[in-house]
C-alpha positions as CSV (number, residue, x, y, z in Angstrom):
1,M,0.0,0.0,0.0
2,N,3.0,2.3,0.5
3,Y,3.7,2.1,-3.2
4,H,0.2,3.0,-4.1
5,A,0.2,5.9,-1.7
6,R,3.4,7.3,-3.3
7,S,1.9,6.9,-6.8
8,F,-1.4,8.6,-5.9
9,I,0.5,11.5,-4.3
10,K,2.7,11.9,-7.4
11,K,-0.5,12.1,-9.5
12,G,-1.8,15.0,-7.3
13,Y,-4.0,13.2,-4.8
14,V,-4.0,13.8,-1.0
15,V,-3.8,10.4,0.7
16,D,-4.8,9.0,4.1
17,L,-2.9,5.7,4.6
18,C,-4.8,3.6,7.1
19,G,-3.4,0.3,8.5
20,Y,-1.4,-1.5,11.1
21,L,2.0,0.1,11.8
22,E,5.3,-1.7,12.2
23,E,8.5,0.2,13.2
24,G,10.4,1.5,10.2
25,K,7.8,0.4,7.7
26,T,6.9,3.9,6.5
27,S,10.5,5.0,5.8
28,D,9.9,4.9,2.1
29,L,7.2,7.6,2.5
30,E,9.5,10.2,3.8
31,G,9.2,13.4,1.9
32,F,5.5,13.1,1.2
33,D,4.3,14.6,4.6
34,E,2.4,17.5,3.0
35,D,0.0,15.3,1.1
36,L,0.0,12.2,3.3
37,T,-1.6,11.4,6.7
38,I,-0.9,8.0,8.3
39,R,-3.7,6.7,10.4
40,E,-3.0,3.7,12.6
41,I,-5.6,0.9,12.9
42,P,-5.1,-0.7,16.3
43,I,-4.4,-4.5,16.3
44,V,-7.1,-6.5,18.0
45,R,-5.2,-9.2,20.0
46,N,-6.5,-12.3,21.7
47,T,-5.2,-11.4,25.2
48,M,-7.9,-13.5,27.0
49,G,-7.0,-16.7,25.2
50,L,-10.4,-17.1,23.6
51,P,-11.1,-20.1,21.2
52,F,-10.4,-19.2,17.6
53,V,-14.0,-18.9,16.4
54,V,-15.1,-16.8,19.5
55,F,-12.1,-14.5,19.1
56,A,-12.7,-14.1,15.4
57,L,-16.2,-12.9,16.0
58,W,-15.1,-10.5,18.7
59,K,-12.4,-9.3,16.4
60,V,-14.9,-8.5,13.6
61,V,-17.1,-6.6,16.0
62,A,-14.2,-4.5,17.4
63,Q,-12.9,-3.8,13.9
64,I,-16.3,-2.8,12.6
65,L,-16.6,-0.1,15.3
66,G,-13.1,1.1,14.7
67,L,-13.4,1.2,10.9
68,V,-16.8,3.0,11.0
69,Y,-15.3,5.7,13.2
70,L,-12.2,6.0,10.9
71,L,-14.1,6.1,7.6
72,W,-16.6,8.6,9.0
73,D,-13.7,11.0,9.5
74,L,-12.8,10.3,5.8
75,R,-16.3,10.2,4.4
76,C,-15.5,12.9,1.8
77,S,-12.8,10.8,0.1
78,N,-13.2,10.3,-3.7
79,Y,-11.7,6.8,-3.5
80,I,-11.4,4.1,-0.9
81,M,-8.7,1.6,-1.8
82,I,-8.8,-1.8,0.0
83,Q,-6.0,-4.4,0.0
84,N,-7.6,-7.8,0.0
85,P,-7.0,-9.8,2.2
86,P,-8.3,-8.9,4.7
87,S,-11.8,-8.3,3.4
88,I,-13.7,-8.7,6.6
89,P,-15.2,-6.3,7.7
90,I,-13.6,-3.5,5.7
91,L,-15.2,-4.4,2.3
92,L,-18.8,-4.3,3.6
93,I,-18.2,-1.1,5.5
94,S,-16.6,0.6,2.4
95,I,-19.6,-0.4,0.3
96,C,-21.9,1.3,2.8
97,F,-19.9,4.4,2.6
98,K,-19.9,4.2,-1.2
99,Y,-23.7,4.5,-1.3
100,L,-23.9,7.0,1.6
101,F,-21.3,9.4,0.5
102,G,-20.4,8.6,-3.2
103,S,-16.8,7.3,-2.7
104,K,-15.6,4.9,-5.4
105,I,-14.1,1.6,-4.3
106,I,-10.8,0.1,-5.6
107,I,-10.0,-3.4,-4.4
108,D,-6.3,-4.5,-4.7
109,W,-6.7,-8.3,-4.9
110,H,-3.4,-9.7,-3.5
111,N,-5.0,-13.0,-2.6
112,L,-8.3,-14.5,-1.5
113,N,-9.4,-14.1,2.1
114,Y,-11.3,-17.4,2.2
115,S,-8.3,-19.4,0.9
116,I,-6.1,-18.1,3.8
117,L,-8.9,-19.0,6.3
118,A,-9.1,-22.5,4.8
119,I,-5.5,-23.2,5.7
120,K,-6.5,-23.0,9.4
121,L,-10.1,-24.4,9.2
122,G,-10.2,-26.6,6.1
123,D,-11.9,-26.0,2.8
124,K,-15.3,-27.3,3.9
125,H,-15.6,-25.3,7.1
126,L,-18.8,-23.2,7.4
127,L,-16.8,-20.0,8.1
128,V,-14.7,-20.6,4.9
129,T,-17.9,-21.0,2.8
130,I,-19.4,-17.8,4.3
131,C,-16.1,-15.9,3.7
132,K,-16.0,-17.0,0.1
133,M,-19.6,-15.9,-0.5
134,Y,-18.8,-12.6,1.2
135,E,-15.9,-11.9,-1.1
136,K,-17.7,-13.1,-4.2
137,H,-20.8,-11.0,-3.8
138,L,-19.3,-7.9,-2.3
139,G,-16.4,-7.8,-4.6
140,R,-18.8,-7.0,-7.5
141,F,-19.5,-3.6,-5.9
142,A,-15.9,-2.4,-6.6
143,D,-15.5,0.3,-9.3
144,I,-11.9,-0.9,-10.1
145,N,-10.4,-4.2,-9.3
146,L,-6.6,-4.7,-9.3
147,T,-5.1,-8.1,-9.5
148,V,-1.4,-9.1,-9.2
149,T,-1.7,-11.9,-11.8
150,K,-3.6,-12.7,-14.9
151,A,-4.6,-15.9,-13.2
152,M,-6.3,-13.9,-10.5
153,K,-8.2,-11.8,-13.0
154,K,-9.4,-15.0,-14.8
155,Y,-10.6,-16.4,-11.5
156,L,-12.5,-13.2,-10.5
157,V,-14.2,-13.2,-13.9
158,Q,-15.1,-16.9,-14.0
159,E,-15.8,-17.6,-10.3
160,F,-16.9,-14.3,-8.8
161,T,-18.5,-13.0,-12.1
162,I,-16.8,-9.6,-11.8
163,Q,-16.9,-7.7,-15.1
164,K,-13.7,-8.1,-17.0
165,K,-13.7,-4.4,-17.9
166,R,-13.5,-3.5,-14.2
167,I,-10.3,-5.5,-13.7
168,I,-6.7,-4.3,-14.3
169,V,-3.7,-6.6,-13.9
170,L,-1.1,-4.6,-12.0
171,Y,2.0,-6.7,-11.3
172,D,4.0,-5.8,-8.2
173,K,7.3,-4.3,-9.1
174,A,10.3,-3.2,-7.0
175,N,10.7,0.5,-6.2
176,N,13.9,2.4,-6.5
177,S,15.1,1.2,-3.1
178,F,16.0,-2.1,-4.7
179,S,18.7,-2.1,-7.3
180,P,21.6,-4.4,-8.4
181,L,25.2,-3.8,-7.4
182,T,27.0,-3.3,-10.6
183,T,30.6,-4.0,-9.6
184,E,32.4,-6.4,-7.3
185,H,33.9,-3.3,-5.5
186,N,30.4,-2.1,-4.7
187,K,29.5,-5.5,-3.4
188,K,32.5,-5.6,-1.1
189,Q,31.8,-2.1,0.2
190,M,28.2,-3.0,0.9
191,L,29.3,-6.2,2.7
192,L,31.7,-4.2,4.9
193,E,28.9,-1.8,5.8
194,L,26.5,-4.6,6.7
195,S,29.1,-6.6,8.6
196,E,29.6,-3.6,10.9
197,K,25.8,-3.3,11.5
198,Y,24.9,-7.0,11.6
199,P,28.2,-8.7,12.7
200,K,26.6,-12.1,13.5
201,L,25.2,-12.4,9.9
202,Y,28.5,-12.2,8.2
203,E,31.0,-13.1,10.9
204,G,33.8,-15.5,9.6
205,L,32.5,-15.3,6.0
206,K,34.9,-17.2,3.7
207,S,36.0,-16.0,0.3
208,D,34.4,-18.9,-1.5
209,E,31.3,-19.0,0.6
210,K,28.0,-18.4,-1.2
211,I,25.3,-16.2,0.3
212,I,21.7,-17.5,0.0
213,V,18.9,-15.3,1.1
214,S,15.2,-16.1,1.9
215,S,12.5,-13.7,3.3
216,T,9.6,-15.0,5.3
217,S,6.9,-14.2,7.8
218,F,7.1,-17.7,9.2
219,T,3.5,-18.6,8.3
220,P,1.9,-22.0,7.3
221,D,1.9,-21.2,3.6
222,E,5.7,-21.5,3.6
223,D,7.1,-24.9,4.3
224,F,10.6,-24.4,5.6
225,N,11.0,-28.2,6.0
226,I,11.6,-28.3,2.3
227,L,14.5,-25.9,2.5
228,L,16.0,-27.6,5.6
229,K,15.8,-31.0,4.0
230,A,17.6,-29.6,0.9
231,L,20.3,-28.0,3.0
232,K,20.7,-31.3,5.0
233,Q,21.3,-33.1,1.8
234,Y,23.8,-30.5,0.7
235,E,25.6,-31.0,4.1
236,Q,25.7,-34.7,3.7
237,S,26.8,-34.8,0.1
238,T,30.5,-35.4,-0.3
239,D,30.4,-33.8,-3.7
240,C,29.3,-30.4,-2.3
241,K,32.4,-28.6,-1.3
242,I,31.4,-24.9,-1.4
243,P,30.2,-23.6,2.0
244,L,26.8,-21.8,2.1
245,R,25.6,-19.0,4.3
246,V,21.8,-18.9,4.4
247,I,20.3,-15.7,5.7
248,I,16.6,-15.8,6.6
249,T,15.0,-12.4,7.1
250,G,11.8,-11.8,8.9
251,K,9.8,-13.0,11.9
252,G,6.5,-14.6,12.6
253,P,4.5,-17.2,14.5
254,Q,6.6,-20.3,13.5
255,Q,10.0,-18.6,13.9
256,S,10.9,-20.4,17.2
257,E,10.0,-23.8,15.8
258,F,12.2,-23.1,12.8
259,L,15.2,-22.0,14.9
260,L,14.9,-25.2,17.0
261,K,15.0,-27.3,13.9
262,V,18.0,-25.5,12.6
263,A,19.9,-26.0,15.9
264,A,19.1,-29.7,15.8
265,L,20.7,-30.1,12.3
266,K,24.2,-29.2,13.6
267,L,25.3,-28.2,10.1
268,Q,29.0,-27.6,9.3
269,K,29.2,-26.7,5.6
270,V,26.0,-24.7,5.8
271,S,25.4,-21.9,8.3
272,I,21.8,-20.5,8.8
273,H,21.2,-17.1,10.3
274,N,17.9,-15.4,11.1
275,A,17.6,-11.6,11.3
276,W,14.9,-8.9,11.6
277,L,16.3,-6.0,9.5
278,E,15.7,-2.3,9.6
279,F,13.6,-1.3,6.6
280,E,16.4,0.5,4.7
281,D,18.8,-2.5,5.2
282,Y,16.6,-5.2,3.6
283,P,17.5,-4.2,0.0
284,K,21.2,-4.0,0.9
285,V,21.1,-7.6,2.3
286,L,19.4,-8.8,-0.8
287,S,21.8,-7.0,-3.1
288,I,25.0,-8.9,-1.9
289,A,23.4,-12.3,-2.1
290,D,24.3,-14.8,-4.7
291,L,20.9,-16.5,-4.8
292,G,17.4,-16.2,-3.4
293,I,15.0,-18.9,-2.3
294,S,11.2,-18.5,-2.1
295,L,9.1,-21.1,-0.2
296,H,5.8,-19.3,-0.9
297,T,3.2,-21.5,-2.4
298,S,0.1,-19.3,-2.2
299,S,-3.1,-20.4,-0.4
300,S,-5.1,-19.7,-3.6
301,G,-2.4,-20.4,-6.1
302,L,-3.2,-17.0,-7.7
303,D,-0.9,-14.5,-6.1
304,L,2.8,-13.9,-6.3
305,P,5.4,-13.4,-3.6
306,M,6.6,-9.9,-3.1
307,K,9.9,-11.3,-1.8
308,I,10.8,-12.5,-5.3
309,V,9.9,-9.1,-6.8
310,D,12.3,-7.5,-4.3
311,M,15.0,-10.1,-5.2
312,F,14.6,-9.4,-8.9
313,G,14.8,-5.7,-8.1
314,C,18.3,-6.3,-6.7
315,G,19.2,-8.5,-9.7
316,I,19.2,-11.7,-7.6
317,P,18.1,-15.0,-9.3
318,V,15.7,-17.2,-7.4
319,I,14.8,-20.8,-6.7
320,S,11.1,-20.9,-6.2
321,L,8.6,-23.6,-5.2
322,D,6.1,-24.3,-7.9
323,F,2.4,-23.2,-7.8
324,P,-0.1,-22.3,-10.5
325,A,0.7,-18.6,-11.0
326,I,4.5,-18.5,-10.4
327,G,5.3,-18.7,-14.1
328,E,3.9,-15.1,-14.4
329,L,7.0,-13.9,-12.4
330,V,9.7,-16.6,-12.5
331,E,10.8,-17.7,-16.0
332,D,12.2,-21.1,-15.4
333,G,15.8,-21.2,-16.7
334,K,15.9,-17.5,-17.5
335,N,15.8,-15.5,-14.2
336,G,15.2,-18.4,-11.8
337,I,14.4,-22.1,-11.3
338,I,11.0,-23.5,-10.3
339,V,11.1,-26.7,-8.1
340,D,8.5,-29.0,-6.7
341,G,10.1,-30.3,-3.5
342,S,13.2,-30.7,-1.4
343,Q,15.0,-33.2,-3.7
344,M,14.6,-31.0,-6.7
345,M,15.6,-27.9,-4.6
346,F,18.8,-29.7,-3.5
347,D,19.6,-30.8,-7.1
348,K,19.2,-27.3,-8.5
349,L,20.9,-25.6,-5.6
350,R,23.9,-27.9,-6.0
351,F,23.9,-27.3,-9.7
352,L,23.9,-23.5,-9.4
353,I,26.5,-23.4,-6.7
354,E,28.9,-25.6,-8.6
355,D,28.2,-24.1,-12.1
356,S,29.1,-20.4,-12.0
357,N,28.2,-20.0,-15.7
358,A,24.6,-21.2,-15.0
359,L,24.3,-18.9,-12.0
360,S,25.6,-16.0,-14.1
361,K,23.1,-16.7,-16.8
362,L,20.2,-16.5,-14.4
363,R,21.7,-13.3,-12.9
364,L,21.5,-11.7,-16.3
365,G,17.8,-12.6,-16.5
366,A,17.3,-11.2,-13.0
367,N,19.1,-8.0,-13.9
368,E,16.9,-7.7,-16.9
369,K,13.8,-8.1,-14.7
370,S,15.2,-5.4,-12.3
371,L,14.7,-2.8,-15.1
372,E,10.9,-3.2,-14.5
373,R,9.9,-0.5,-12.0
374,W,6.8,0.2,-9.9
375,D,6.3,3.8,-11.0
376,D,6.3,3.0,-14.8
377,N,4.0,0.0,-14.3
378,W,1.5,2.0,-12.2
379,D,1.5,4.9,-14.6
380,Q,0.9,2.7,-17.6
381,N,-2.0,0.7,-15.9
382,L,-3.9,2.2,-13.0
383,G,-2.5,5.8,-13.6
384,K,-4.2,5.9,-17.0
385,V,-7.7,5.5,-15.6
386,M,-7.3,7.8,-12.6
387,P,-8.3,11.4,-13.2
388,N,-5.8,14.1,-12.4
């Protein structure tokens, strides 16, 4: 949403950006203070240990009250843009404000809310069915629908019967914070800078050691067992001589479980490090990596991982797990490699680490992808239909 806020401001709009706040996450909006107001939405937490369904209902009620109060203050807005998910309860409330005050609705479909709920409750759960019907019927009230893939657009047309003319495919692209390092000297300077700030990440880095990076929020839609099994195979293979330094950025609910599994492996050729980075340092850490790994599989199969977009923005090739829409971002054999499990991940990882020419070829493809930028993409797609 930060990217959208910047683009709307550049087009002459005054923007109120509403959402949950994390420390450092609005750094890329510095310099837009005159036309931007950031409004924090408080996080509703389960401090009483309520059962999931009970807490979910309480959370919806609390959010309804907070969002009605918030949107009432913004009732004169020309547009209300919603990032979906989450759709409950913001989509219904926004539709009410549309008919009460004339605001137009833009839905930015990054995934399907019901598919995420299904991970926890199962496809056939009543709440999942209700959520799907909610998204399907209320999604039709949007004036503009943005999708991050062509597959998502096709789904909305066929399954949600949303008019094709109201849907714009707007791929996520990196902003100018993400860029490739063009020389080995620049890479060494960046490594020196990061080593001083994050000494544990790069301590004892060997000259022949390859840096692998993966970003995660440690959620159920990313199976880190696949990566750990592949790294264990690398460790045990007598043919694999080159040491690996795997840097995992991010934090989340399954982080502690992951770190325990890493400690139990007792790896020697492979070192695994986890870090929560400052906002401005994340692109720097990506830029000095030799290879990225994405374990995102998508609850719907229709979205694309922003982490790969960021890696491509820094010119870093990627090994990605396969799922239906991934081919719209990763071109297998050109800017990355698509794999279907731990064995294939190990095979391709070993191949790229040992064959510098193959890795360089993929890097060329990733560098080519890095030329695609958010501002140009937004202007050519959504910007064309937004009045000045």
